[in-house]
C-alpha positions as CSV (number, residue, x, y, z in Angstrom):
1,M,9.7,2.6,14.5
2,S,11.2,-0.8,13.6
3,S,14.7,-1.2,12.4
4,Y,13.5,-2.2,8.9
5,W,15.7,0.4,7.3
6,S,18.9,-0.3,9.3
7,K,20.7,-1.4,6.1
8,F,19.8,2.0,4.6
9,P,21.0,4.4,7.3
10,E,20.5,7.5,5.2
11,I,16.9,6.5,4.5
12,Q,16.5,5.5,8.2
13,A,17.5,9.0,9.3
14,Q,15.0,10.7,6.9
15,I,12.2,8.4,7.9
16,N,12.9,9.2,11.6
17,Q,12.4,12.8,10.6
18,V,9.1,11.9,9.0
19,C,8.0,10.1,12.2
20,N,9.0,13.1,14.4
21,F,7.1,15.4,12.1
22,M,4.0,13.3,12.2
23,G,4.3,13.1,16.0
24,Q,4.3,16.9,16.2
25,K,1.4,17.2,13.8
26,I,-0.8,14.8,15.7
27,Q,-2.1,17.0,18.4
28,V,-5.9,17.2,18.7
29,P,-8.2,18.3,21.4
30,N,-9.7,14.8,21.8
31,P,-7.7,12.4,24.0
32,E,-9.2,9.3,22.3
33,I,-8.4,10.3,18.8
34,E,-4.9,11.5,19.8
35,K,-4.3,8.2,21.5
36,A,-5.6,6.3,18.5
37,L,-3.3,8.4,16.2
38,I,-0.2,7.8,18.3
39,Q,-0.9,4.1,18.4
40,L,-1.3,4.0,14.7
41,T,1.8,5.9,13.7
42,S,4.0,4.1,16.1
43,S,2.8,0.5,15.4
44,G,5.6,-0.7,13.2
45,G,4.7,0.5,9.7
46,K,7.5,0.3,7.2
47,Y,7.0,3.8,5.8
48,L,7.6,2.4,2.3
49,R,6.1,5.3,0.4
50,P,8.3,8.0,2.1
51,A,11.3,5.7,1.5
52,F,10.7,5.5,-2.2
53,F,10.1,9.3,-2.2
54,F,13.5,9.9,-0.6
55,L,15.3,7.3,-2.8
56,F,14.0,8.9,-6.0
57,S,14.9,12.3,-4.7
58,R,18.5,11.3,-5.0
59,F,18.2,11.5,-8.8
60,G,17.5,15.2,-8.8
61,Q,20.1,18.0,-9.2
62,A,18.4,20.8,-7.3
63,K,19.3,22.0,-3.9
64,V,16.3,21.0,-1.8
65,D,14.7,22.4,1.3
66,E,15.0,19.4,3.7
67,Q,12.0,20.4,5.8
68,K,9.9,20.7,2.7
69,M,11.0,17.2,1.6
70,V,10.1,15.7,5.0
71,T,6.7,17.4,4.9
72,I,6.0,15.9,1.4
73,A,7.2,12.5,2.5
74,A,5.0,12.7,5.6
75,S,2.0,13.7,3.4
76,L,2.3,10.3,1.6
77,E,2.4,8.3,4.8
78,I,-0.5,10.3,6.3
79,L,-2.6,9.7,3.2
80,H,-1.8,6.0,3.3
81,V,-2.6,5.7,7.0
82,A,-5.9,7.5,6.6
83,T,-7.0,5.0,3.9
84,L,-6.0,2.1,6.2
85,V,-8.1,3.5,9.1
86,H,-11.2,3.8,6.9
87,D,-10.5,0.3,5.3
88,D,-10.6,-1.3,8.7
89,V,-13.9,0.3,9.5
90,I,-15.4,-1.0,6.2
91,D,-13.9,-4.5,6.7
92,D,-14.6,-4.5,10.5
93,S,-11.0,-5.6,10.8
94,P,-9.8,-6.4,14.3
95,L,-6.1,-6.0,13.5
96,R,-3.8,-3.6,11.8
97,R,0.0,-4.1,11.7
98,G,-0.2,-6.8,14.3
99,H,-2.0,-4.5,16.8
100,T,-5.7,-4.0,17.6
101,S,-7.1,-1.8,14.9
102,I,-8.4,1.7,15.7
103,Q,-12.0,0.8,15.0
104,S,-11.8,-2.3,17.2
105,A,-10.0,-0.5,20.1
106,F,-11.9,2.7,20.1
107,G,-15.1,2.2,18.0
108,K,-16.1,3.0,14.5
109,D,-17.0,6.6,15.3
110,V,-13.5,7.4,16.6
111,A,-12.0,5.5,13.7
112,V,-13.9,7.5,11.1
113,Y,-13.0,10.8,12.7
114,T,-9.4,9.7,13.0
115,G,-9.2,8.9,9.3
116,D,-11.0,12.2,8.5
117,Y,-8.5,14.2,10.7
118,L,-5.6,12.5,8.9
119,F,-7.0,13.7,5.6
120,T,-7.0,17.2,6.8
121,L,-3.3,16.9,7.8
122,F,-2.6,15.5,4.3
123,F,-4.2,18.6,2.8
124,E,-2.3,20.9,5.1
125,C,1.0,19.3,4.1
126,L,0.2,19.8,0.4
127,L,-0.7,23.5,0.9
128,E,2.5,24.1,2.7
129,T,4.7,22.6,0.0
130,M,3.0,22.4,-3.4
131,E,1.6,25.9,-4.1
132,N,2.3,26.9,-7.7
133,T,3.3,23.4,-8.7
134,P,1.3,20.9,-10.8
135,Y,1.4,18.4,-7.9
136,L,-1.6,19.9,-6.1
137,A,-3.7,18.7,-9.0
138,I,-1.7,15.5,-9.4
139,N,-2.3,14.6,-5.7
140,A,-6.1,15.3,-6.1
141,N,-6.1,13.1,-9.1
142,S,-4.2,10.3,-7.3
143,M,-6.7,10.5,-4.4
144,K,-9.5,10.1,-6.9
145,K,-7.8,7.0,-8.4
146,I,-7.3,5.5,-5.0
147,L,-10.9,5.9,-4.2
148,L,-12.0,4.6,-7.6
149,G,-9.8,1.5,-7.0
150,E,-11.6,0.9,-3.7
151,L,-15.0,1.5,-5.2
152,G,-14.2,-0.9,-8.1
153,Q,-13.4,-3.5,-5.5
154,M,-16.5,-2.8,-3.5
155,N,-18.7,-3.1,-6.7
156,L,-17.4,-6.6,-7.2
157,Y,-18.0,-8.0,-3.7
158,F,-19.0,-11.7,-3.9
159,N,-19.1,-11.5,-7.8
160,Q,-17.9,-14.8,-9.2
161,E,-18.0,-13.3,-12.8
162,Q,-15.3,-10.8,-12.2
163,S,-12.0,-11.0,-14.2
164,V,-8.3,-10.7,-13.5
165,S,-8.5,-7.5,-15.4
166,D,-11.1,-6.2,-12.9
167,Y,-8.7,-7.1,-10.1
168,L,-5.7,-5.4,-11.8
169,A,-7.8,-2.2,-12.4
170,S,-8.7,-2.1,-8.7
171,I,-5.2,-2.6,-7.3
172,S,-3.7,-0.1,-9.8
173,G,-5.8,2.5,-8.0
174,K,-5.9,1.4,-4.4
175,T,-2.2,0.4,-4.0
176,A,-0.1,1.1,-7.1
177,E,-1.2,4.8,-7.5
178,L,0.4,5.9,-4.1
179,F,3.7,4.1,-4.9
180,K,3.7,5.8,-8.2
181,L,2.9,9.2,-6.7
182,A,5.6,8.9,-4.1
183,S,8.3,7.9,-6.6
184,K,7.4,10.7,-9.1
185,E,7.2,13.4,-6.3
186,G,10.6,12.4,-5.0
187,A,12.2,12.9,-8.4
188,Y,10.2,16.0,-9.3
189,F,10.8,18.0,-6.1
190,A,14.5,17.2,-6.2
191,G,14.7,18.8,-9.7
192,A,15.1,15.6,-11.8
193,D,14.5,15.9,-15.5
194,D,11.2,15.0,-17.0
195,A,12.4,11.6,-18.3
196,I,13.6,10.6,-14.8
197,V,10.3,11.7,-13.2
198,S,8.3,9.7,-15.8
199,L,10.5,6.6,-15.3
200,A,10.2,7.0,-11.5
201,G,6.4,6.9,-11.8
202,R,6.5,3.8,-13.9
203,I,8.8,2.0,-11.5
204,G,6.7,3.0,-8.5
205,Y,3.6,1.8,-10.3
206,H,5.0,-1.7,-11.0
207,I,6.4,-2.0,-7.5
208,G,2.9,-1.1,-6.1
209,M,1.3,-3.7,-8.3
210,T,3.7,-6.4,-7.2
211,F,3.4,-5.4,-3.6
212,Q,-0.4,-5.9,-3.6
213,I,-0.2,-9.2,-5.5
214,L,2.3,-10.5,-3.0
215,D,0.2,-9.3,-0.1
216,D,-2.8,-11.2,-1.6
217,I,-0.6,-14.3,-2.0
218,L,0.5,-14.1,1.6
219,D,-3.2,-14.2,2.6
220,Y,-3.1,-17.8,1.3
221,T,0.4,-18.8,2.3
222,A,1.5,-17.0,5.4
223,D,1.7,-18.4,8.9
224,P,-1.3,-17.1,10.9
225,K,0.9,-16.7,14.0
226,T,3.3,-14.3,12.3
227,F,1.0,-12.6,9.7
228,N,0.0,-9.1,10.9
229,K,-3.6,-9.3,9.9
230,P,-6.4,-11.9,10.0
231,I,-5.8,-14.6,7.3
232,L,-8.3,-14.6,4.4
233,E,-10.3,-11.7,5.9
234,D,-10.8,-10.3,2.4
235,L,-12.3,-13.6,1.2
236,A,-14.8,-13.7,4.0
237,N,-15.8,-10.1,3.1
238,G,-16.4,-11.0,-0.5
239,V,-13.1,-9.7,-2.0
240,Y,-11.8,-12.2,-4.5
241,S,-8.1,-11.6,-5.0
242,L,-5.7,-12.8,-7.7
243,P,-4.9,-16.3,-6.4
244,L,-8.6,-17.2,-6.2
245,L,-9.5,-15.6,-9.5
246,L,-6.7,-17.4,-11.3
247,A,-7.7,-20.7,-9.7
248,M,-11.3,-20.1,-10.7
249,Q,-10.2,-19.6,-14.3
250,E,-8.6,-23.1,-14.1
251,K,-11.6,-24.8,-12.4
252,P,-14.6,-22.6,-11.8
253,D,-17.0,-25.4,-10.7
254,A,-14.7,-26.3,-7.8
255,F,-15.5,-23.1,-6.0
256,K,-19.1,-22.3,-7.0
257,A,-21.0,-24.1,-4.3
258,I,-19.0,-22.6,-1.5
259,L,-18.8,-19.1,-2.9
260,D,-22.6,-19.1,-3.5
261,K,-22.9,-18.9,0.3
262,K,-21.5,-15.4,0.1
263,N,-21.1,-13.8,3.6
264,K,-22.4,-17.0,5.2
265,V,-19.2,-19.0,4.5
266,S,-17.8,-20.8,7.6
267,S,-14.2,-20.9,8.7
268,E,-14.2,-24.5,7.4
269,D,-15.4,-23.2,4.0
270,I,-12.6,-20.6,3.9
271,Q,-10.0,-23.3,4.6
272,T,-11.4,-25.5,1.9
273,I,-11.2,-22.6,-0.6
274,S,-7.6,-22.0,0.4
275,Q,-6.8,-25.6,-0.3
276,L,-8.6,-25.5,-3.6
277,V,-6.7,-22.3,-4.6
278,D,-3.4,-24.1,-4.1
279,K,-4.6,-27.3,-5.8
280,H,-5.7,-25.4,-8.9
281,N,-2.6,-23.4,-9.3
282,G,-3.9,-20.1,-8.1
283,I,-0.9,-19.4,-5.9
284,K,1.6,-20.6,-8.6
285,L,0.0,-18.4,-11.3
286,A,-0.2,-15.4,-9.1
287,K,3.5,-15.7,-8.2
288,E,4.3,-15.8,-12.0
289,M,2.3,-12.5,-12.4
290,A,4.1,-10.9,-9.5
291,N,7.4,-12.0,-10.9
292,H,6.5,-10.3,-14.2
293,Y,5.7,-6.9,-12.6
294,T,8.9,-7.2,-10.5
295,Q,11.0,-7.8,-13.5
296,V,9.5,-4.8,-15.3
297,A,10.4,-2.6,-12.3
298,I,13.9,-4.0,-12.1
299,D,14.5,-3.5,-15.8
300,D,13.4,0.1,-15.4
301,I,15.5,0.8,-12.3
302,K,18.5,-0.4,-14.4
303,Q,17.8,2.5,-16.8
304,L,18.3,5.1,-14.0
305,P,21.7,6.8,-13.7
306,P,24.2,4.4,-12.0
307,I,24.5,6.3,-8.7
308,K,24.3,4.8,-5.2
309,A,20.5,5.3,-5.1
310,Q,20.1,3.1,-8.1
311,K,21.9,0.2,-6.4
312,Q,19.8,0.9,-3.2
313,L,16.6,0.8,-5.2
314,L,17.6,-2.6,-6.8
315,Q,18.5,-4.0,-3.4
316,L,15.3,-2.7,-1.8
317,T,13.1,-3.9,-4.6
318,N,14.6,-7.4,-4.6
319,H,14.2,-7.6,-0.9
320,L,10.6,-6.2,-0.8
321,L,9.2,-7.9,-3.9
322,K,10.8,-11.3,-3.5
323,R,9.9,-11.8,0.2
324,Q,8.8,-15.2,1.3
325,I,5.6,-16.2,-0.3
């Protein structure tokens, strides 16, 4: 795992435990799938959702079972990785986290089975830790919201009539929901009171919304040599993210002729759209929306008890949500 958490040594230690736990879990009687899983879980992911889980657990008062907390944190990462594997199959993506994607390296059949196997591990973790709690149902509902977010996005492929509200509804499911779940679970299973659990979920939600918006901005602004996925892959697949939608609101006629080509757009067309998005303020307006969600998250973090974890959350949120865009 990368040294991303070196400034947070306590979190680093707990994430290392999550990595070790996942390594022990990933033992399947199929060498290709096991190789694929090892590659995926050791390819430099930041383990953000487990990190937020552990940070919010600092606000509880209960004496916790450390192994149980590691298992729950791992369940969040396992679910996240499972969705990534299936996303790459759908998008025919060649890269994931700067490495060859599972579907590209091993084929779509291996990738689908790999994602399916990860879902079974996720359910195992839940059954080991959440019996007789409301979080079995809450996890099931979160999974449904994640899927509905993805389906909402799929239903709008190449649709030039979609709105910013459509986009926000999609990312609230496919990205923000898991950040929200991680934050709430951390507080709940550490015995935090209901007000803290609710506030944790709200903070996680707004962090997730900003995280996805910034990721979509980076699709238009990042250096292709350092970005860990193909630039503007979503656009080529008919996914119109926030910078494009905001620019289209400003000047819809500027984009229509190219977008009418749908999946026949060329690499030159994509670069033209990228330039038009910048010209018509799509990136600027998307940054403003990201800043809004960031500020809501920061304001809510300031309402948490003034312990060390609160300061760490502020530091992490500022670092994560104000990264170079």
